[in-house]
VOGU-3710 file (C-alpha; in Angstrom, 3 decimals, decimal comma):
1> matgiysrrr> 0,066/-0,015/-0,007  2,751/2,435/1,080  4,757/1,450/-2,090  1,717/2,417/-4,364  1,289/5,708/-2,655  4,934/6,500/-3,064  4,911/5,445/-6,732  1,867/7,814/-7,281  3,613/10,683/-5,511  6,753/10,184/-7,698
11> tialmgifal> 4,733/10,135/-10,927  2,770/13,302/-9,856  6,088/15,044/-9,016  7,623/14,058/-12,327  4,475/15,234/-14,152  4,604/18,561/-12,135  8,380/19,018/-13,169  7,585/18,264/-16,791  4,583/20,613/-16,630  6,813/23,363/-15,078
21> afvsltgrmg> 9,485/22,823/-17,731  6,962/22,928/-20,516  5,486/26,135/-19,171  8,985/27,614/-18,747  9,961/26,600/-22,222  6,719/27,850/-23,727  7,031/31,097/-21,895  10,721/31,366/-23,105  9,845/30,684/-26,608  6,869/33,136/-26,454
31> ylqlemgnkl> 9,236/35,822/-25,070  11,789/35,190/-27,700  9,206/35,205/-30,466  7,080/38,030/-29,276  9,235/40,251/-27,258  12,762/39,590/-28,765  11,759/38,380/-32,215  12,480/41,574/-34,023  15,680/42,170/-32,174  17,045/38,751/-32,705
41> gdmgfryrmr> 16,014/38,793/-36,407  17,934/42,077/-36,827  20,987/40,633/-35,014  20,882/37,472/-37,246  20,566/39,682/-40,355  23,585/41,714/-39,270  25,719/38,615/-38,751  24,695/37,381/-42,242  25,818/40,785/-43,736  29,322/41,042/-44,925
51> ptpiqadrge> 30,560/44,646/-45,594  32,907/45,739/-48,432  34,292/49,144/-47,555  33,864/52,216/-49,917  36,266/55,115/-49,161  34,737/58,432/-48,724  35,575/61,293/-51,138  38,517/63,228/-49,558  38,196/66,948/-49,869  39,850/68,515/-52,763
61> ildrngqpll> 42,581/71,255/-52,490  41,999/74,294/-54,765  43,975/77,456/-55,516  42,622/80,782/-54,454  40,569/81,149/-57,683  39,069/77,608/-57,399  41,348/75,740/-59,676  41,899/72,174/-58,498  45,469/71,398/-57,279  44,637/68,088/-55,574
71> knvvcesvya> 41,586/65,948/-56,237  40,326/62,383/-56,192  39,788/59,630/-58,876  38,262/56,249/-58,491  40,691/53,330/-58,435  40,309/49,687/-57,375  41,867/47,384/-54,785  42,117/43,644/-54,922  40,720/41,719/-51,880  40,185/38,142/-50,945
81> qpiliknkpa> 37,429/36,230/-49,180  39,430/33,325/-47,728  36,474/30,963/-47,076  35,509/30,953/-50,805  39,001/30,189/-52,146  39,301/26,457/-52,727  42,953/26,110/-53,933  44,837/28,685/-52,004  48,308/27,709/-53,162  47,345/27,681/-56,753
91> aasalspilg> 45,609/31,014/-56,368  48,575/32,540/-54,712  50,919/31,386/-57,417  48,775/32,824/-60,191  48,387/36,230/-58,562  51,986/36,537/-57,454  53,575/37,838/-60,696  50,544/40,099/-61,385  50,490/41,815/-58,011  54,284/41,785/-57,497
101> mkaddlearm> 53,985/39,996/-54,209  55,430/36,769/-52,912  53,269/33,730/-53,289  53,933/32,733/-49,685  52,631/36,081/-48,430  49,496/35,973/-50,494  48,732/32,331/-49,433  49,169/33,483/-45,721  46,578/36,282/-46,205  44,151/33,816/-47,991
111> srpsffewlk> 44,512/31,468/-45,065  43,431/33,811/-42,331  40,152/32,976/-40,462  38,281/36,012/-41,766  35,648/36,981/-44,381  37,662/39,835/-45,985  41,428/40,457/-46,531  43,069/43,143/-48,694  45,650/41,695/-51,092  46,853/44,896/-53,040
121> rkvppetrkq> 45,563/48,358/-52,653  44,926/50,815/-55,487  46,136/48,867/-58,394  46,569/50,134/-62,000  43,671/49,327/-64,432  45,947/46,910/-66,327  46,561/44,920/-63,107  42,884/44,827/-62,360  42,209/43,354/-65,834  44,820/40,699/-65,488
131> vaalgitgig> 43,459/39,552/-62,116  39,940/39,591/-63,253  40,946/37,347/-66,240  42,166/34,636/-63,879  38,498/34,226/-62,655  39,393/32,943/-59,239  36,361/32,573/-56,990  36,785/34,502/-53,754  39,010/37,283/-55,297  37,171/40,518/-55,820
141> fapekcrqyp> 37,654/44,217/-56,411  36,583/47,175/-54,134  36,320/50,819/-55,420  38,608/53,133/-53,553  39,821/56,678/-54,107  43,191/57,867/-55,223  44,745/61,370/-55,078  45,207/62,946/-58,529  47,512/65,949/-59,097  45,789/67,836/-62,040
151> egdlavhllg> 48,940/70,152/-62,525  51,421/67,306/-62,229  54,297/68,046/-59,794  53,279/71,660/-59,460  53,381/72,783/-55,753  53,886/68,935/-54,877  55,901/69,806/-51,657  53,176/72,208/-50,488  50,202/69,882/-51,242  51,843/66,823/-49,750
161> isnldhqgie> 50,697/63,196/-50,149  48,270/60,743/-48,596  48,575/56,988/-47,746  46,761/54,066/-48,910  44,033/54,623/-46,334  43,303/58,059/-47,960  44,837/59,922/-44,962  47,209/62,875/-45,354  50,759/62,219/-44,214  52,531/65,341/-45,616
171> gldlwynksl> 51,978/68,982/-46,598  48,538/70,601/-46,550  47,028/67,292/-47,030  48,256/66,389/-43,555  47,662/69,692/-41,735  44,082/69,843/-42,877  43,559/66,029/-42,631  40,740/66,123/-40,149  38,731/68,525/-42,320  39,533/66,802/-45,607
181> sgvdgaiqce> 38,769/63,307/-44,327  35,195/62,071/-44,793  33,326/59,086/-43,328  33,783/55,786/-45,193  30,775/54,007/-46,661  30,259/50,289/-47,455  28,429/47,785/-49,686  26,791/45,101/-47,378  25,472/41,763/-48,796  23,898/38,676/-47,088
191> ytarglpmdg> 25,972/35,536/-46,566  25,314/32,078/-45,246  26,842/30,701/-42,032  29,463/29,011/-44,181  30,368/32,360/-45,695  28,750/31,868/-49,097  26,647/34,515/-50,870  23,014/33,843/-50,012  20,714/33,186/-52,895  18,203/35,972/-52,985
201> gdckvmdgkp> 19,897/37,656/-50,115  19,800/41,465/-49,528  22,484/43,896/-50,488  22,452/47,475/-49,447  24,758/50,514/-49,938  25,817/52,441/-46,803  26,557/56,050/-47,948  29,637/57,770/-46,687  30,103/61,416/-46,103  32,673/63,428/-48,209
211> gltlqttvdv> 35,210/65,508/-46,656  35,567/69,305/-46,923  37,325/71,004/-49,699  40,257/73,342/-48,775  40,620/76,493/-50,782  44,100/77,790/-50,400  45,761/81,333/-50,722  47,983/79,926/-53,522  47,745/81,436/-57,055  48,408/78,627/-59,555
221> tlqrllerav> 49,744/81,085/-62,164  52,196/82,585/-59,636  53,179/79,076/-58,534  54,118/78,215/-62,174  56,234/81,451/-62,473  57,912/80,593/-59,178  58,732/77,019/-60,020  60,148/78,029/-63,433  62,402/80,449/-61,676  63,391/77,793/-59,096
231> eraaletkak> 64,357/75,326/-61,844  66,242/77,908/-63,746  68,305/78,948/-60,606  69,000/75,429/-59,706  70,284/74,488/-63,137  72,345/77,625/-63,673  73,995/77,641/-60,219  74,160/73,883/-59,786  72,873/74,522/-56,259  71,955/71,842/-53,813
241> rvymgvmqvk> 68,568/73,384/-53,011  66,622/76,442/-54,050  63,714/77,966/-52,087  61,370/80,756/-53,157  58,190/82,219/-51,580  55,739/85,040/-52,307  53,515/86,507/-49,482  50,995/89,233/-49,368  52,213/91,983/-47,006  49,025/93,131/-45,572
251> tgemlslaqw> 47,342/89,705/-44,937  50,146/87,184/-44,569  48,556/85,100/-47,326  51,132/82,934/-49,139  50,581/83,248/-52,850  53,183/80,618/-53,685  55,964/78,548/-52,299  58,446/76,567/-54,470  61,638/74,619/-54,057  64,094/72,434/-55,908
261> pkfdpllggn> 64,575/69,470/-56,276  61,152/67,967/-56,746  59,695/64,553/-56,401  57,133/62,491/-58,299  53,814/62,683/-56,357  52,772/59,454/-57,935  55,373/57,593/-56,133  53,998/58,856/-52,840  55,778/57,486/-49,819  58,103/55,332/-52,071
271> sdpqsrrlgp> 59,911/58,506/-53,298  63,096/59,796/-51,598  62,173/61,275/-48,175  64,887/63,852/-48,495  63,386/65,171/-51,777  60,080/65,441/-50,028  61,263/67,709/-47,192  59,332/70,977/-47,196  62,546/72,989/-46,945  61,288/76,520/-46,481
281> vvdtlppgsi> 59,411/75,303/-43,365  61,502/72,394/-41,846  65,042/73,690/-42,640  66,778/76,317/-40,703  69,645/78,315/-42,397  71,962/81,249/-41,412  70,233/84,215/-42,993  73,393/86,174/-43,534  72,921/89,864/-44,602  69,128/89,563/-45,185
291> fkpvtatavl> 69,012/89,700/-41,416  70,467/93,349/-41,387  67,082/95,149/-41,890  66,030/93,449/-38,609  69,067/94,820/-36,815  68,451/98,202/-38,482  64,831/98,179/-37,267  65,927/97,360/-33,702  68,474/100,121/-33,282  66,265/102,757/-34,891
301> negvinkdtv> 63,129/101,703/-32,891  65,110/101,880/-29,642  66,625/105,117/-30,431  70,154/103,761/-30,278  70,983/105,643/-33,640  69,151/108,050/-35,961  69,722/108,986/-39,598  72,659/111,185/-38,777  74,606/108,800/-36,411  78,137/108,089/-37,662
311> ipdagcttvs> 78,781/104,412/-37,856  82,438/103,508/-38,210  83,635/101,176/-41,077  87,375/100,658/-41,552  86,779/97,390/-43,659  87,813/95,246/-40,716  87,416/95,397/-36,988  88,474/93,271/-33,982  85,913/92,260/-31,247  87,100/90,194/-28,291
321> gwqicnwnhq> 90,135/89,029/-30,164  88,041/88,016/-33,317  88,462/89,845/-36,569  85,318/90,789/-38,485  85,633/92,059/-42,066  83,539/93,116/-45,028  83,497/90,876/-48,107  86,385/92,730/-49,710  88,202/93,808/-46,465  87,467/97,409/-47,653
331> pvggphidrv> 85,114/100,138/-46,284  81,772/99,679/-47,961  79,441/101,617/-45,647  79,303/104,763/-43,612  79,261/107,150/-42,344  75,388/106,890/-41,917  72,913/104,013/-41,770  71,802/104,412/-45,349  75,315/103,740/-46,737  75,952/101,051/-44,205
341> magssnvgfa> 72,823/99,313/-45,385  73,364/99,914/-49,110  76,891/98,613/-49,001  75,961/95,833/-46,671  78,821/96,532/-44,217  79,412/93,631/-41,829  81,589/95,917/-39,774  78,792/98,524/-39,493  76,202/96,013/-38,526  78,584/94,264/-36,014
351> tlgmwlgrdr> 78,969/97,666/-34,415  75,177/98,126/-34,402  74,646/94,708/-32,745  76,956/95,536/-29,978  75,510/99,047/-29,481  72,060/97,503/-29,211  73,233/95,419/-26,265  72,125/91,953/-25,112  68,611/92,712/-23,648  67,440/94,772/-26,532
361> fykyldafgf> 68,790/92,416/-29,230  67,058/89,480/-27,803  63,949/91,577/-27,407  63,675/91,943/-31,090  64,577/88,285/-31,783  61,340/87,667/-29,810  59,385/90,482/-31,428  60,114/89,480/-34,985  59,211/85,829/-34,126  62,636/84,103/-34,476
371> tqvtgvdlpg> 62,424/82,531/-31,000  59,149/80,614/-31,772  57,594/78,956/-34,787  55,326/81,079/-36,956  52,502/78,647/-36,719  52,153/78,335/-40,515  49,555/75,803/-41,496  52,096/73,234/-42,646  53,462/70,215/-40,592  57,041/69,973/-39,238
381> ealgqwipkk> 57,941/73,594/-38,804  61,436/73,904/-37,401  62,790/76,425/-34,877  66,197/77,941/-35,532  69,197/78,304/-33,156  70,738/81,269/-31,588  73,350/81,986/-28,936  71,560/81,740/-25,551  70,904/85,226/-24,145  72,473/84,591/-20,791
391> sasdidlavq> 75,768/83,636/-22,427  75,789/86,021/-25,394  79,033/88,129/-25,418  80,003/91,176/-27,568  81,413/88,952/-30,340  78,111/87,025/-30,428  76,086/90,197/-30,611  78,367/91,433/-33,328  78,224/88,384/-35,581  74,548/87,791/-34,989
401> gfgqtltvsp> 73,973/91,483/-35,941  74,759/90,687/-39,500  73,061/87,320/-39,609  75,762/84,759/-38,842  75,839/82,068/-36,072  72,152/82,148/-35,733  69,673/80,076/-37,975  66,107/80,820/-39,042  63,645/79,153/-41,328  62,944/80,856/-44,724
411> iqmlaaigai> 59,252/81,051/-43,629  60,393/83,083/-40,506  62,516/85,290/-42,662  59,785/85,992/-45,058  57,344/86,962/-42,351  59,879/89,194/-40,603  60,634/91,183/-43,706  56,984/91,215/-44,403  56,543/92,960/-41,003  58,937/95,763/-41,979
421> andgklmwph> 57,009/96,134/-45,433  53,749/96,228/-43,348  54,724/99,317/-41,286  55,944/97,142/-38,433  52,948/94,853/-38,206  53,895/91,174/-38,127  51,303/88,891/-39,805  50,622/85,142/-39,433  51,909/83,412/-42,744  49,191/80,917/-43,853
431> fgkalldssg> 48,093/78,923/-46,913  44,457/78,132/-45,958  41,743/80,471/-47,069  38,455/78,646/-46,590  36,840/75,250/-46,118  33,958/74,358/-48,349  31,336/71,516/-48,270  30,522/69,386/-51,387  28,092/72,046/-52,709  30,711/74,798/-52,646
441> tvvqtidprv> 29,301/76,566/-49,638  31,824/78,174/-47,200  31,770/76,262/-43,884  34,647/78,143/-42,357  36,935/81,060/-43,374  40,541/81,190/-42,374  41,071/84,793/-41,638  44,365/86,819/-41,574  45,756/87,305/-38,193  47,993/90,099/-36,667
451> vrqvarpeva> 50,786/88,592/-34,430  52,041/91,815/-32,932  53,433/95,297/-33,718  57,250/94,887/-33,845  58,200/98,461/-34,503  56,709/101,955/-34,818  55,221/102,559/-38,285  57,508/105,500/-39,015  60,547/103,395/-38,068  59,445/100,585/-40,400
461> ryvqelmvgv> 58,930/102,964/-43,198  62,308/104,345/-42,902  63,791/100,839/-43,035  61,734/100,325/-46,168  63,541/103,540/-47,612  66,907/102,102/-46,528  66,077/98,831/-48,393  65,062/100,772/-51,497  68,470/102,350/-51,373  70,073/98,863/-51,455
471> vdtgtgrnar> 68,426/98,264/-54,895  68,834/101,766/-56,235  72,419/102,277/-55,368  73,794/99,220/-53,316  74,442/95,485/-53,527  70,952/94,837/-54,842  71,186/96,771/-58,144  70,656/93,456/-60,174  67,166/93,270/-58,546  65,934/96,438/-60,232
481> vpgykiggkt> 62,508/96,239/-62,033  61,670/98,797/-64,660  58,884/101,094/-63,714  58,831/100,062/-60,044  60,569/101,015/-56,817  61,873/97,974/-55,148  63,106/97,436/-51,624  65,392/94,455/-50,846  68,426/93,079/-49,245  71,128/90,720/-50,632
491> gtatkvidgk> 72,575/88,055/-48,374  75,577/85,745/-48,526  75,892/83,346/-45,543  78,533/80,780/-44,748  76,693/77,517/-43,896  76,787/75,948/-40,475  77,139/72,083/-40,465  77,329/70,163/-37,154  77,704/73,513/-35,310  80,742/74,563/-37,218
501> laqgkyiasf> 81,138/77,035/-40,111  81,407/75,078/-43,365  84,043/76,965/-45,330  83,414/77,000/-49,107  79,626/76,198/-48,594  77,387/79,336/-48,990  73,829/80,398/-49,106  73,065/83,142/-51,653  69,753/84,877/-50,898  67,580/87,992/-51,580
511> vgfapypnpe> 64,623/89,212/-49,796  62,599/92,218/-51,002  59,141/93,915/-51,332  57,371/95,914/-53,984  56,141/98,291/-54,903  57,412/101,227/-52,880  55,717/103,047/-51,226  52,802/100,952/-49,945  54,372/97,545/-50,532  51,917/94,629/-51,480
521> lvvlisvdep> 54,279/91,677/-51,922  57,292/90,370/-50,102  59,560/87,729/-52,014  62,296/85,601/-50,723  64,910/83,646/-52,748  67,470/81,323/-51,140  70,074/79,367/-53,154  71,783/76,693/-51,060  75,408/75,780/-51,955  75,728/77,422/-55,442
531> qgayyggqia> 78,749/76,291/-57,414  81,175/78,925/-58,638  79,717/82,422/-57,954  78,013/82,553/-54,533  77,149/86,214/-53,771  73,636/87,054/-53,220  73,877/90,199/-55,275  75,241/88,278/-58,283  73,067/85,136/-58,014  69,763/85,777/-56,161
541> apifgelmge> 69,264/89,459/-57,024  68,967/89,018/-60,808  66,603/86,110/-60,489  64,550/88,205/-57,928  64,318/91,130/-60,413  63,139/89,027/-63,239  60,687/87,156/-61,047  59,239/90,149/-59,341  58,713/91,907/-62,617  56,665/88,938/-63,847
551> vlgylnvprs> 54,750/88,843/-60,662  53,905/92,582/-60,568  52,873/92,389/-64,222  50,561/89,428/-63,708  48,940/91,039/-60,717  48,455/94,363/-62,623  50,182/96,171/-59,774  50,399/99,974/-60,810  53,875/101,290/-61,698  55,573/103,499/-59,380
561> nlppppsrpg> 55,310/107,211/-60,147  58,838/108,008/-58,852  62,083/109,222/-60,479  64,614/106,540/-61,442  67,258/105,683/-58,900  70,291/107,959/-58,611  73,593/106,895/-60,141  76,694/106,325/-58,084  79,911/108,196/-58,868  81,381/106,709/-62,081
571> eppapksrek> 78,234/104,517/-62,746  76,303/105,171/-65,998  72,736/106,532/-65,646  70,095/103,882/-64,806  68,434/102,757/-67,990  64,834/103,679/-68,675  64,028/100,181/-69,850  65,862/96,837/-69,660  66,535/94,888/-72,921  67,359/91,150/-72,823
581> afvpsivnlp> 70,187/89,629/-74,801  72,001/86,347/-75,164  74,790/85,837/-72,672  78,201/85,647/-74,338  80,638/82,922/-73,577  83,637/84,150/-71,538  84,969/80,883/-70,216  88,704/80,381/-70,990  89,160/84,128/-71,852  91,668/86,342/-70,055
591> vaeadrvara> 90,032/88,487/-67,593  90,594/91,617/-69,645  89,225/90,044/-72,735  86,211/88,694/-70,778  85,456/92,130/-69,485  85,606/93,643/-73,015  83,152/90,852/-74,233  80,796/91,456/-71,314  80,749/95,160/-71,925  80,108/94,733/-75,576
601> agmelfvqgg> 77,009/92,843/-74,542  75,962/95,601/-72,292  76,769/93,863/-69,094  79,118/94,572/-66,158  81,692/91,856/-65,245  82,153/90,996/-61,545  85,423/89,003/-61,119  86,066/86,587/-58,173  89,186/84,640/-57,648  93,023/85,309/-58,324
611> gayvteqfpl> 93,509/83,532/-61,672  94,216/85,116/-65,043  91,603/83,241/-67,010  87,843/82,817/-66,547  87,074/79,190/-65,524  83,279/79,584/-64,731  80,692/82,191/-65,542  77,096/83,140/-64,358  74,701/83,377/-66,146  75,643/80,461/-68,426
621> agtmayrdgq> 76,524/81,226/-72,029  73,566/81,221/-74,351  70,976/82,162/-71,760  68,947/85,314/-71,684  69,797/88,162/-69,242  69,331/91,961/-68,965  71,801/94,089/-70,785  72,296/96,338/-67,750  72,892/93,433/-65,390  76,099/91,811/-64,165
631> mvantdlpep> 78,021/88,734/-65,327  80,069/86,828/-62,646  83,476/85,444/-63,654  85,201/82,864/-61,409  88,966/82,567/-62,059  89,868/79,910/-59,517  90,960/76,540/-60,944  88,442/73,810/-60,110  89,528/70,304/-59,406  89,393/68,317/-62,646
641> geervhvppl> 86,297/66,055/-62,877  86,176/62,245/-63,491  84,527/62,582/-66,884  86,859/62,335/-69,803  86,637/64,275/-73,122  88,467/64,512/-76,395  90,650/67,651/-76,930  89,552/69,528/-80,067  92,049/70,608/-82,729  92,672/74,316/-82,359
651> agkslseaaq> 95,135/75,235/-85,115  94,197/78,429/-86,942  91,533/79,469/-84,448  91,404/82,874/-82,802  91,672/83,299/-79,038  87,916/83,481/-78,609  87,248/80,633/-80,904  89,788/78,370/-79,159  88,361/79,524/-75,794  84,906/78,603/-76,753
661> alalrgllmd> 85,796/75,208/-78,363  87,482/74,176/-75,133  84,731/75,499/-72,885  82,168/73,405/-74,823  84,013/70,335/-73,730  84,600/71,453/-70,207  88,356/72,024/-70,650  90,293/75,207/-69,467  92,787/77,144/-71,538  96,335/78,373/-70,682
671> aqgtgvvvkq> 97,181/80,732/-73,653  100,307/82,662/-74,558  100,653/85,123/-77,325  98,144/86,834/-79,645  96,808/86,092/-83,025  95,744/82,549/-84,059  96,639/79,208/-82,592  99,748/77,669/-84,063  100,389/75,014/-81,248  98,604/73,256/-78,586
681> qpeggailrk> 99,473/70,748/-75,901  98,131/68,096/-75,817  97,297/67,838/-79,341  93,723/67,458/-80,716  92,147/63,999/-80,236  93,814/63,471/-76,848  91,665/62,425/-73,931  91,678/64,474/-70,766  89,528/64,812/-67,625  87,210/67,713/-67,585
691> gtpvkvllep> 88,481/70,789/-65,939  92,144/70,078/-67,230  93,968/73,049/-68,800  95,158/72,825/-72,355  98,240/74,989/-73,301  97,823/77,041/-76,339  100,357/79,125/-78,302  99,142/82,042/-80,506  101,130/83,996/-83,026  100,122/86,891/-85,267
701> lpkr> 99,052/86,178/-88,842  101,805/86,857/-91,328  101,572/90,076/-93,219  100,854/89,715/-96,962
//
């Protein structure tokens, strides 16, 4: 009896448990179906969807007039869906030669436990066609965006480059990366749990958001003018680097910035990193004499001197046991600041640096912005070096007073001279003008910004007048532009390498503004390590004059209604207009004959070196130059080069004919006598290294 009761109780208990489990399961199923059904369905759908990314349109970069400098084009990238590739080794072997990748690397990517793997990003159309022809299941193509340079390598350093992920990594493309970057989209399609495309499955496009477009202050036409001038300067002077920049005086807007050498933007990050350096921003160089207007502004603004103060210049002076000399060891300035500036007297400005004193000298280093970066909207801006204030002695003040032993970036120097041209008001140099949305509507303007007033307006205007004197009657006469008053300053600085002066390595420069009065533009030219002639007045000034003339003409700047510059004693009157002519060849000519040939071409000859014959010339023979300009003749013997050439036969040739024949082959001449060549050593047909002298004997033609 008890057993039956126990059995019935157990049966009822089990039935209760099953009933409870049934009710619980039914409730759970109802909850999942009714309460969670939509949510779980969405989750399942999302798990079945596999996205293929679509890069957003990156914002374009335009010039100030809306012309594209950097834009986007559609390109394609190769991807793999590992789960769909059946024979991975065979697929890797077939793709390897087409994609230029190792088969082992490709197979490793195809074997990863994922639904999507990039194989090769942004391939050329021909590569895409070859991959598609293989017909490998699981290998596909995704549309991406590539940067395109409509103007080729124009302004390439300024624009910069982006990486494979469409993010800026250099130049303006990096500085404004956040604004230029958009939000990526995607194509999402439905797949089975095995990773296979689902028959009848959904596909949808997730739209991205394009980035903003950057309108710059750059003028594409001026950029072309500048880059042409940069290339010409580099080729004619054989310089290591050349920098040029043009800035609006009143706003700080950079109209153009150029440098040499260039790089191919299509190579992107695979190009030489050194050639991609944005030199005017990331390099710091000794300014040399183009720093002298800063020292002049400081002493005048502080009342240390006035127009009538006598400034001694004996050609050389000794400071703390160190000798400081002018370029020719002769007096070139004095007695007043106008002639000290026009003659670019190192002795005079060394004296002014010491008269200014330590506290006031460093006060103006700060005021002109040399002790901090300018904040220009480009990455990697460098800060120069200077003798620390607390340890600066008289010799330090003297040498820094004429721009040596301290270094500044070209963009800092441009802004500082711009402050003088702007009546003492220092502006922020910048390249961004506005940010636009995809419809062209302005989202944000980038306004000019005054940094500080560095000097009284009347002082700045007087320094402008001093710089006009440099061009009218001083070392900058080669920078004259017909019809305009130009203010400027030449500079020749010895480079500093590893903290030491690098003898024989120079930076020739010129910085100036136009027109005067009321300057609108400031232009800087820096030629790093020119070969042969290296003085700023002979190299940078003529390039500046020609470039500034083109810039002023393009911008329709009204001509100056002022009298022509006065002539110095013994100097012919300044010409009313400047004619161009072909530069004659003077290499291998005796100095006196070279001077005669130069004058016959309407040019003044500037001789450097102690030799009897011209071994190098600037400008190069056959190029165009102004008739009233200067030619530079170097008479020092260079080291013979490694390249070997044949010696031409010279018998019967005149002195000038023999000189030119040898010059065309890079050979020098050691001539004796007058008339025509009767003997030479070595004979014609011999092989010599370039730069080797050939002895030539000339005798008068016999009388008939």
